N, C-alpha and C positions, 0 to 999 in steps of 0.2 A: 208594189205588185209582187206576188209570191213566185217562186220558181218551181221546178219539178213538174209533175203532172198537173197540179192545180193551175200553175201559170200557163202551161201549154194549153189546157182546156179553155182558160179565159181568153187567151189570144185567138184560139180557134173560133170561139163564139163571137168575139168582137170583129173578127175578119170575115166570117161567113154566116153569121146569124146563129140563133139557138140550135142546139143539137136535139135530134130525136133521142129517146131513151136508148134505142139500139146503138146509135152513134156514140153515146156516152159509155155504154157498156163495152163496146168494142175497144175504145181507148183505155178505159179503166182496167180492163182485164188483159188486153192484148197489145198495148202500145209497146213497140220494140225495146224502148229504153226504160220506161216507167211502169209498164203494165203489171198487174198483180201476178198473173201466171208466168210471165216472162222473166220475173225478177226474183222468184223465191220458190221454195218447196212448201206448199201450204198444208200438207197432209200430216196426220198423226197427232199424238197428244201434245207435242211441242209446237204444232202448227195452229191452224185455225179451225179445222174440222177433221172428222174421221169418217172415211167411207167404208162400205161393207168389206172390201178386200182386206182392210187393215184390222177389222174386227176379228176375223178368223180365216184361216186357210180353207175352211170348209166352203166358203162362198165361191172362191175361184175354182176350187176342185169340182163343185157341182156344175158350174158353167162349162168347165172343160169336158166333163163327162157328157153333158148335154150336147156339146158340139160334136163329140165323137159318135154319139148315138145318131144324131141327125146325118152325119157323114155316111154312116152305114145305111140309113134310109135312102140316101141319095145314090146308092150303089157305089160308094167308095171312089169318088172321082180323084184322079191323080194326074196333075197337081190340083190342090184346092187352096184358095187364098183364105187364110185365117187372119181377120182384120179386127183390131181393137181401136175404137175411137176414144181419145182422152185417156191414155193408159196410166196416168198417175205416176207412181213410182215403179210400175212394172210388176207389182205384187200379184195382181189378178192373173196376168198372163203366165207368170211363173207357176202359180198354183194350178192353173187350167192345164198347162202342158204336162205337168206331172200326172194329173188324173187322166187326161186324154191319151197319154202314152200307153195306157192299159189296153187300148183298142189296137189290135195288130195292124200295122201298116199306116196308122194315122199320122204319126210324126214324120214318117218318110214322105208322105204325100203333102203335108202342110207347108205352105209358104207363109211365113209370119210377117205381117205388115202392121205398123203402128202409125196412127194418125196423131201427130203431136207437133205443136208449133214452138214449144219451149225447149231451147237448147239445154237448159239446166235439168229439166225433167227427162229429156232424152238420155242424158248421161246417167241418171238414176235408173232408168229402165234398162239401159245396157248393162249396168252392174248387176241388176236383179236377174237378168236372163243369161248371165255368164257368156259362154262362147257360142250361144245359139246364133244361127244365121237369121238376122232380122233386117227388114227394110223400113226406114222411117220416111214419112211423107207429111206434107202440110195439108194436102187436100186428098179426099177420097178418089177423085178423078185420076190421080196419078198411079193408083194401084192397077196392075196389069189385068186385062180381061180374063175372064174365066169364072168357074163356080166359086162362090164365096160363103164363108161362115163369119158372121159379124157379131161382135159384142160391143155395146155402148152402155157402160154403167156410169150414171151421173155425168153424162156428157150433154144431153139436150138442155138440162136446167141452166147451164152456163152460157148457152147461145143467146145472142142479143134479142131482146123483145121490143115491140113498140106498144105503147100504152095509149088508150083512148078514154075520154071521160064524156059521159052523156049529159048534154045540156038540153034545154027546151027545144032547140032547133035541130038537134042531131048530135052526132059523135064528133068531138074535137080532139085532135092529137095532143097529148102531153109532150112538152118540150122542156129542155133544160137551158136556162139563161143565166147570165151573171146579174148580181144585184147592184145596180148603179155603177159607181167607179171602182167597186171592190171586186175581188176574185171569188166572192162567195157565190155558190151555186144555188139556184132555186128552180122549182117547177113553175112553168107557165102553160097556158093553153093556146094552141094555134087558133086563130080567128076563123079559119076555114072549116067547113063541115066536111068530114072525110068518111062518109058512110060507105064509100066504095071499098074501103080497106077493112071493114068490120063484118064478121060473119052473121048470117041470118039468125043463128041461134041466140044472138043477143037482143032480139027484137022486143022482148018483154022486160028488159032491164030498166030500172027506175032512173029518174033524173039523179045525177050525182054518181051513178055507178061507174066503175072503172073496169075496162076489159083489156086483155093482153093478147097479142098475136106474135108469132115468131117466124118471120119470113126466112130467116137463116135456118131455123129448125125444119121448116117445111121443105126447103131446098135440099137439105141433107136427106130427109126421109124419102123424098121423091127420087133422088139419085140412087139411094139404096134399093128402093122398089124397082126402079128401071134396071139396075144391074142384075138383081135377082131374077126378074122376069125374063131377062135376055139369056143369062148364063146358068141360072139355077143356084140354089143355096137357101140360106135362111139367116135371119138377123134377130138378135135379142136386144131390145131396148129396155133398160132398167132405170127407173128414176122415180122421184116423188112427184105426185100430181094426181089428176083425176081424169075421168073420161066424160065428164058432164057436158063440156062444151059451153058452159055459161060464162057470162062476163064476171071476172073476179080479179081483185088486185092482190097479187102474190109477190111482187118484186121485193127483195130483201137483200140485206148485206150481212155478212157474218165475219167476225174477227175474234180470235182467241176463244172460240167455242161459244160465243154469245152474239146477240143482235148488235148491229152497228148501223148508224145512219147511212142511207143509200148515197147521199151526196157528201157525206163527211169523209175527208181524207181519201179522195179517189186514188186507187192504186194500192191502198193499204189493206183492203178488205175484199173478200169474195162477194160478188154480186150475182144473184141467181133469181130464178122464178120457177114456180111450179109448172110442170109440163102438162099441157092439155093434150092428152093422148088421143082425143077425137081428131084434133088437127094433124097429129103425127100419122094416125091411121089413114086419114083422108089423103094426105100427101103421098103415102106409100102406095095407095090404090091408084092414084093418078099416074104413078110410075109403072103401073101394070101388074103389081104384086097382089097377093092375098094377105090378110091379116088375121092373127089369132089374138084374143084377149082385148084389153089388158086384164090380167089377173093379179091378185095381191101377191106381193113377194113371198110372204109367209106360206101361202097355199102352194105357190109354184115350187118353192124349195122343198116343201114337204112332199109334194107329188113326185119329185124326181129323186127323193131318197136322202135328204139331209139328215133325217133322224137315224137311219142306218149308219151313215158316215160318222155321226156323233157317237153312236154306240161303239163303233170300231176304234175310234180315237180314245174313248174312255178305257177300253180294254188294253190298248197299247200303252197308254200313259195314265194309269190310275191316279197318280199324284196330281194330274191336271184336270180331274173330273169336274171340279167346281168351276174352273175357268171355261171349260168346254160347254158346260150347261149355261153359263152366263152368256157366252157368245151365241149359242143356239137361240136363247130367248131373245137376245137383242136383234138377231136377224129375222126371226119368224113371228114373234108375238105381236098382236094387234096394238099393244100398249107402246111398242117401240117402233122398229122399222117394218114389221111384217104387214101392216095395213096401209100406211101412208105410201110406201113404195110399191109401184106397180111394174109388171113385166108384160111387154108387148112383143109378139113374134111376127116377123114378116117373112113370107115364103112365096114360092112360085106356084105351088099346087095346093090341092085340098087334102093331101095326106096328113094323117094325125102327127102331131109333134109332141114329144114328151112334155108333160106338165100343162097341156092345154086340151080342152075339149074341141071336137070338130067344129069348124066355123059354120 
């Protein structure tokens, strides 16, 4: 029998039965000792993937400017909780605060909160933010009551999902079991039909289709919606995915900037799934909030002025013009991140938000 996380998972399965995909993801990503996010810094060229804040300072700056503009629309509440979910290395928040600081009074009013479970990444965030007064939490519910401005960039894609496969008699949940006496993991199907857990939008899916739901993501979105509906504010959810609401199989693992087997070497690769923005929006509405979008990331960033910011950076740093152009293209073009990544806004009212058309 193997040790580490594979041995732990095998023992867990033998003791309690096959894991749901959500249970497997929770262990592979968040196990306190062996989990992917708790044991390493996965970001950047030397890690497994690069997120938008690592591509260019412009990304975080535009989100910071957006938060400051929405704060002004909210009549400048003081204090206001500025919350980031899954803050990575702290790069996005550092860039956002630099840009938001141009709005008089914003930094004095802002109370910075980071939702982060990894002690290693908390240390990176603390270093990135220098001497700023920051509170770290493991759960959003720990953030103090009051108006909120929330940013969640590539957070929902890493939340555990459950998978279902359509058979002739209905939807059966995909589970993860061990193969015989080995610790090798494999997918199996629950014999029970679980149509109670599958959305009505999957009704036309063919036999053999696979669909995904994220109870964890729904819970977070509903909590965000409820907080905003009660105290006011807005949230930006930025991730890759679609708003189609159809049954799709998107579960994937990434290691060293390439595809990796989902069940291979658990704890050594990122595991994620495309975000179904229709599910996120529905959950936020259940919390009592209103929803804008989703819109494509490229269109959103263009609408809030990333082109002008790129122009300013080229003038300030003419020697970096080629690098700035490359970053702008990567963030906004349909051939790169601009189309696959979407932006959803959650708010308490119907007033217009920068980058979005009226709902």
